[in-house]
N, C-alpha and C positions, 0 to 999 in steps of 0.2 A: 217673441223674439224669433228671428229667422234662423233656422238650423244651418250649420256649415255643410257644404257639399264636398265630400271626400274627393270626388274627381277633380273639382276645381282647385282644391288645395294641392293635390298631387301635380296638376299641370302647372300651377304657379311656381312651386318649388323646382320643378324640372327646368323651367325657363330661366329661373334665377341662376341655377347651377351652370346652365349652358353659357349664359352671359359672363359668369365669373370665370369659367375655363377659357373662354375666348380672350378675356382681358389678361389672364395670367400668362399666356403664350406670346403676347405682343409687347414684351418688355423693352424691345429696342426701338419701338415706334415713339415719335415725338408725342408730348402730351395731347396735342389737339386731335390726334388720330386714334387715341385709346378710348375704348368705350367706357362710359361712366359707371357701369355696373347695374345701375337701376335699383339698388337696394341701399337703404340708409339705416344701419343698425348701430345703436349707441354701444360703446365699449367702456367699461370701468377700468381705470388704471390704478395701480397700487398707490401711487402718490396722492390720490384723491382722499384716502382714508387713513393715511399713516403719517407718522413723523419718525425721525431718527434720534435715538438716544446715545450720547457718548460721541458725538461727531466733533464738537467744538474743542479747541485745545484747552488743556487743563494746566494751570500754573503750578509747578513744583518749586518749593523754596527750601533753603537750608542756610546754615551759618557755617563758614569754613575758615581755614587759616592759610594764608599765602606766605611761603617761606622763600629762602634764598634771595631776599631783597638786598640791594647794596646800600643798606642804611637808610632806605626811604620808607620804612614801616614806622610803627609807633605804638605806644602803650594806649589801648582804647579806654575811653572814659566809661564810667559805669552807665549801662544801658541794658535793655532787653537782649540785645545781640551778645553782649559780653557775658551775661548770665547764662544764656543758652550754651555758649562755647565752653565756659568754665565747667558747667554741669556735665558736658559730654567728656571733657578731659578727665574730670574726677571720677566719672563712672568707669573709666579705663585705668584707674590707679596711676595716673600721672601725678607725681608728688609735688611738682613745682609749676603748676599751670600759670600762676601769676608771673612767674619769671619768664616763661615762654611768651606770654602775651606782651610783656614789657620790652622784649627784644626789638631793637630798631631794624632787625632783618626779618621781622614777621609783621603781618597786617591782618587784622580781622576783616572779613568780607561777608557781604550777603550774596548768596548764590541762588540763581534762578534759572529755570528753563521752562519751555512750553512743550507739553506732551500731547502730540496729535494722536488720533485713533489708529488702531490696527497695526501698531508696531508690536514686535515680539521681543521677548527677553534676549539680551545680547545685541540689540540694535543700538546705534549711537545717536546722541543729540548734542547740539551746541549747548554750552551754559554761559550765562552772563554773570560776571562777578563785579561787584560795586563796593568800594570802600565807603562806608557812611562817614558823615562828618565826625561822628564820635570816635572813629578809628584812629585819628590823628596821624594818618599816613600821608605821604606826598606823592607816591607813585607806585604802581603795581608792575612797572615794566621789568622784565627779567625774572619775575617771580614764578613760583610753582605752587598751584593749588593742591594741598594735601587732600586725600580722599575724604569726602563728606557725603552724608545721606541727603537725598532730596525727597520731600514728602508733601502731600497735600496738607494745607493748613487753612483754618478759618477761625475768625473771631466770633465766639458765641457770647451774646450778652449775659452777664452774670457769671460766666464760667471761664472767661479769658480765652487765650489762644489754644485751640484744640488741634492735635495732630491726626492725620489719617494714615493711609497706607504709605509706605516707602516704596517708590517706584523706581528709583535710579540711585546710582553712586557716581560721583563726579570727581575727577582729578585731572591734572596736566598742566602744561605750561600756559601762562597767561599772556595773551595777545592784547596788549594795552591799546585802547582806541586811538591814542594820540601818536602811536608809532607809525602806523601806515599812512596817515594823512595829517601830519603836524601842522599846526597853525599857531601863531603868536597869541592870538586872542583866546583860543580855546584849549591850548595844550595842557594847562594846569588841571583843568577839570576832566579832560579826556584821559589823563594819565591815572585817574582814579577809577576808571571803568575799563572793562576789557571782556574778552571772550576766551573760553577754552574750546577750540574747535573739536567737535566730536568727543567732548570730554565726559559726557554722561553716558553710562551703559545702563540700559534698562534691566531691571530684575523681575519685573512682572508686566503683564500686558493689560490693556484696557478692554473693557467689554463694549461691543458695539451691538445695538439692538434696534429692531423696528417696533414701534409702539403704535397700537391701533387707537384712533380717536374714540373718545368716550361714546359717541353715538353710533359706533360701528363695532364695538367690542363684543366678541362672543367666541366661544370655542370653535364654532363652525368657521367663522370668518377668519380667525387666526390660522386655522389649519389650511384653509383655501389659499390664503396669501402665502404662507410658508411653502406650500406645495407648488404654487406658480413660480416663486423665486428659485426654489430648489430644483425644479425641472429645467429652468433656464441656466442656472449657474450651479456647477457641481465640480468636485475634484475627486481624487482617488487617494486612499490611505496607503500606508507602506505595504499592505497585503493586496493592493490592486482593487480593493472594494470601493465601488462608487459611493460617495457621500454627498448629500446636498449641502449647500452653503447657508441654508436657512432652515431652522428648526423651531416649531412652535413650542413655547414654554408654558404660557398661560393664555388666558382668553384675551389678553391685551399685550403680550410681549412675544417677540420672535427674535431668538438669538441669531446673529448674522456673522458669517466669516467672510474673509476676503478671498475672491477668486484670483489665482495667481497672475493671470494676464493683466489684471488692473492694479497690481501691487505698487506701481509707480504713478498711478493716477486714480487714487480711490475716490476723489470727488466725482469723476465720471462714472465709476461703478455705481455709486449711490444714485446718481442721476438716471442711469439706465434702469435701475431697480424701480424707481418712481414711475417709469414708463412701461413696466410690464403689465399686461392685461391678465386678469383672472376671471374665471367663470365665463370665458368666451368660447363660443362654439366654432368649429372649423369653418362653417359657412360665414360667420361674422368676421372671422380673421381674414378670410379671403376677400371679403368686401372692403374691409379696412386697408388691407395691403394695396388694393387697386387704387383707393383714394390716396394713399400715402405716396404711391408711385407718381402720381400727378403733382402732388405738393413738392416732391423733390426738385422739381424744375422751376419752382418759384422761390426767389431769394427770401421772401418774408416767411415762408413756411418750411424751408428746406431743413433747417436745423431740428425742428420738432419732428418732422417726418423721418429724418435719419435716426434720431434717438429711438423712436418707436419701432422702426425696422430692426435696429440693432437689438432692441429688447426682445423682438420676436426670434431672432437667431438666424440659423443657417438658411432658412427658407427665404429669407430677404436678400440673400447675396445677389441673385440675378437682377433685381430691381435696383439695387445700389450700384452695380456695375454699369448698368445702362445710364444712370445719372452722371457717370464720369464724363459723359459727352454733353452735358448740359451747356447752355450758352454762356453761363457766367461762372467765374472762378469760385465764387461763394458757394453755389450749389454743388460744384464738383468737389470742393473742399469738405463740405458736410458729409457727402457720400463716402469720400475717401477715409474720413475719420472713422466712420462706422465700420467700413470694410477692414481697417487695420485692427480694430478690436474684435473682429470676427475672424481674425487670422488670415486674411486675404491680402495678397501683395499687389493687387492690380492698381491700387490708388497711390503707389509710391511716387510716381512722377508728379501727381497733382499736389501731394503733400510737400514735396521738395519745392515746387513752384510757389506754393502758398507761403512757406517759410521764407523764401527768398524775396518775394515781391510784396507781401502784405504783412506789416508788422503786427496787426491786430490778430492775425491767424497764427503767428509764428510760434508762440508758446504751445499751442495745442497741436500744431502740425509736427513739431519736433517731438513731443511726448508720444504722438501716435507712431512716428517712425521708430521710436525706441522699442516698440512692442513687436515689430515685424522681423523675425529671424529669417532674413532672406538676403542673398548676396547683393541685390539691387539696393536694398536699404543701407547696407554698409557702404556702397559706393556713393550713394546720394549724400549721406552724412559726410563722408570724406570730402566730397566736392564743395559742400557748404562751409567747410572749415577753411576754404581759401577765398571766401568772399570778403568784402571790405568791412562789413558791420561787425563791431566788437561782440555784441550780444549774439548775433547769428553764428559767429564762428565758435565762441565758447558754448553756446547752447547746443550746437551740433556736436561738439566734443562730448558734452555731458550726456547727450542722447546716445551717442555711440558707446561711451563707457557703460551706460546702463544696459544697452543691448548685449554688448560683449566686451568686457574689460580686458579680455585676452587678445583682442584684435591687434595684430602687430603694428598697425598704423598708430595706435595710441597707447600701447602698452607702456606702463609707467615703471620707473626705477625707485624702489623704496629707499628713502633716506633714513638710515638707522643711526641710533646713538653710537658714538665711537666706543670701541671696547678697550679696556684697560690692557696695556701691552703685557702685563703679568698674567692675564687671563686669555691670551690669544689662542692657547691650545685647549681651553676649556669649552667642550661642546655645549654643555648646559648653559654656560654664560653667553655663548653665541645665540642660543635659542631665546634667551630672556632679553635680548636687546630690544629697546623700545623703538617703535616706529615714529619718527618725528613728522614726516610728511612723504608725499609721492611727487617725484619729478617726472614730467612728460615732456619729451622733445619731439616735436612734430615736423615732418618733411612737407610743409605746405608751400603753395606757390603764391599766396597773397602777400600783402604788405606784412613785414615782420611785426610781432606783437608778443608781449609777455603778459600773462594773466596770473594774478594771485587771488586767493579766496580769503575773505574774512568771515565766512559762514559755512556751515555744514561740514566740510572736511578740508583739512590742510593740504594743499597741492599747489604746485607752480607748473603752469603750462607754457611752453615756449613754442610759439608759432614761427617756424623758420629756424632750422638747426644751427645756422652759421652766424648767429648774432654775437657781436663782441662788444665789450666795454670800450669806451673812448678814454684816451689819456689826456692829461694827467689824472691819476686816480687816487682818492683817499676816502675810503668807505669803512664803516663800522658794521660788524655783524654781532650785535650784543656788546657786552662790556669787556670781553676778553679776546675777540677776534677782530683783526683789522686787515684790510686789503689796500695795498698801495701799488702804484705804477708811475714811473717817470714819463715825462713827455716823449713821444715817439717810441716808447718801449713796446716790444712785441710780447712781453710777459708781465705777469702780475705776481707780487709777493703776498702770500696769505700767511699771517702770523698770529699765533696765539701766545699771549703773555699773561702771566699769573704770578702773584706774589710768592716768593720763596720756592719758585720752580723755574727751570730753564725755559727760554722761549722755544716754541716749535715753529718752524718756517718751512714753507713749501713754495716752490716757483712753478707757476702754471701758466698756460696761455690766457689770453683775454677773452676767450670763449665764455659766454655767460653761464652755460650749463656746467662747464668745467670749474669755474670759480665757485659755483654753488656747491658742487660735490666736495670740493676741497675744504670750504668753510665748515660743512657738516662734519667732515672727517676730523677737523680740529675742535669740534664741540659746539658749533652753532646749531641752534634749534630753530623751529619754524618762525617764531616771532623775530628771531635775529635776522633770518634770511629776508623776511618782509621789510625789516628796517633798512637792510642793505639795498635792496631793490628800490625802495622809496627814496633813499638818499641819492642813489645813482640817477634816478629819473629827475629828481629835483635839481641836481647839479649838472644835468645833461650829459652824464657819462653813459647813459643808456639812451641811444639815439632813437630807439623804437618806442612804440606806445606801451605804457604800462597800464593795464586795465584791472579793475577791481570789481569782483562780483557782478560781472556784465551778464545778467540773466534777462531773458525775455519775460514780460509781464502779461498778466490777464487784465481785462477791463479796459483795453484800448478802443479807440473810436475808429470805426470803419464807415467810409462813405460809399454807399451803394451806387454803382453807375447807372445812368439812365437806360431805360429800355431801348434796345436797338430799333424796334419797329414802331415806336411811338413818336409822333410829330414833336420836335423840340420846342415848338411854340406853345404846345398845349400841356406838356408835362413839366412839373417842377422837380428840381433835384430831391432825392430821397433825404429824409431827416438823418443826420449822423447817428450811428447806432454803436453802442458798446458791445464788444464781443467778450463775454465772460464778466466777472465781477472783480473789482479791486481786491488785491490781496488774497485771491482764491485760485491760484494757479495749480496745475497738477503738482503733486508732491515731488515729482522728479525735479522741479524748480522751486525750492522751498522759499516761502516768503519771509521777510523780516518782520517778525511779530512786534518788535519794538517800534518800528516805523509805522506799522498798522495802527498800534495803539496811539502814537502821536498824531496820526492823520485821522483818528476817530473812525476807522472802518474795519474794526476787528471782525472776525468771522461770525461771532455770536452763535445763535442757534440755527445752523443751516437747515434744519428740518423743514422749515416752512419757506425757504428761499425758492427763487424761480429757477435755480440751477447754476452750477459752477460755470458752465460755458454758455448759458443762456443769453441771448441778446436782450439788452435793456436800453431804454432811452438814454442818450448820451448826457442829458442834463440831470440824471438821477443823482441826488445828493446823499452822501453817506450819513448814517446816524451816528451821533457822537457817542463815544464810549467813555464812561467815567474812569478817572485815574484809580488804580487799585490801591495806591499808598497815599494817605493824606499828606498834605504839605507839612513841612517842619516836624515830621513824625520820625521818631527813632525806634518805632516798633516794627516787627516784621510785617511785610505787606500781606494783605488779605485777598486770596484768590477769589475769583468769581464763582468757581464751582465749590460748594462745601464738601468737606471731607466725608467719606462714608463711615469711618470709624473714628473713635477718639483716642486710640492707642497706636503706637508703632506696630508695624507688621512683624511677625515672627522672624522673617527673613532679616530685618534690621537688627534684631536682638542677637541673632546667631552670629552675624558676620562682625569681625573686629572693626573698630574704628580705624580706617586706613592710615591715618597719619601717625599712629602711635609708634610703630617700629622705628621710623625715621627720627621722631622727636626724642625717643630714648637714646638713640645714637648720638644725637647733638647735645643732649642735656643730661 
């Protein structure tokens, strides 16, 4: 065997470094003029040897009681649900549980929510409430869900239904599905389903971890990957001490925490982690960066290149800024996305353009803008709220609210429950007033629009402050508040009527925001306001558009334009390409898990996916997901993820069952 010549090795290395240095300083040059580097070194990325544990949503279930119904409840028939609720009532020394359940003003409901990863105790989630057929109820409209516990549950053969940890407690006003969008054909069934927006409060967090594949697991590899991730992503504790976001626990498991910049887009966070290189030498990284610089200018490779450069960190910023001048919007957009999550504001104009002009990029562009704490980002989002697209306007609003909810342009007005006149001077009573929803009145220049939410958080956003109801007017805001106005009148009467009490009446202008405020002062809750606005829109008392959950979505098709320098007779149009995956948008824009289940495209185990924002062929078909609850079954639904333990958590045992105090007052 021929021996190596040390002089030859030294000379080869020196030439390679010279070429790399020349390539690094020419970031502004177009791809054709940049040197190729002359070296091809393979780099292993974290995603090649790992999966993520605890990413998919976990179904939490419970059985609860809806009260305050106007005679639309019922005595539930014997069932597993009734037994569970009776046991809970008896456990808390309720002496007449059967009398409570038999009341026509109460209804047994099944409560369910989806718990995503990386949330912390105190965070809020929507809950779905369903009155099963055995509940013998006719409507949940106007009801209040008493506090109940939500746990992991699974059906174990031979052992029955086993409970796991209690993760949340749920309560609040029920927004019946048929209230916002009534239909003669579906109203009866819809009134037995509903949501409590932000009704569940988490009591414990879920663990997220990186798992090494079996053929790669070892203490050495686990430590190397944890070190690579921890070097790239870190935070500081309350003492200012730097702490890594990844810590190796075993030879196959790495505990992972969320880096704060990605708190509203943790799918991207996990995608970037998959693209982190480990055991890469500085020379190999320089070679890879030069190659990625060229790939940023090609639409087919720009996304992958931008993710890898984002994973490298601050050293990639000059390359990404240069690609903002790429000839196609797609290449500019991918670079601007990476820059945003690296804390750079240079890509703001590109992100605003992408959100405005290309619906397939919109959800990701708005999420990226929400991370840039810069005055230009504020102004760009304000301008987008005056566009004509409903989802663009509300999406920009939500992005700005996420960026800075105290921004004076969008600052909301809390709609609190009215206080008893006898307690008007009680400071403690004032503090304990419950927040019904938040009203936002925006001074926008686009077409007037009113937006209501049926998911995530209760809020009404009025785009255009001077909107008025048209007369004649006859609207209901729940069963106790009515709004009327005669033809040609300049004012409206808002009246609260209740048995055995004098009517309360207020005269206000026809301004939409003013009517909402007054209705809340007289006792209307968020579901009642949604009912009022829906009636007004249906009766054409609301001349403007009423939009509901107008959120941009992931997984839309983008048609790449033809290359500018290719002969049109020789080149065929590019195949339509999906940007992102269905029902896997940034968590800033939460998905409808029920809709995802119906369409058979649940998130499943994301660990082996191609990425949340990764481009996939447009004709990719989703994999069907089996229904969790068997047809014609009155047993609790079985979550896909089994419970970790077979007993309730200590937290659930210590905390009192929330409905007990009010039930004792009533019975």
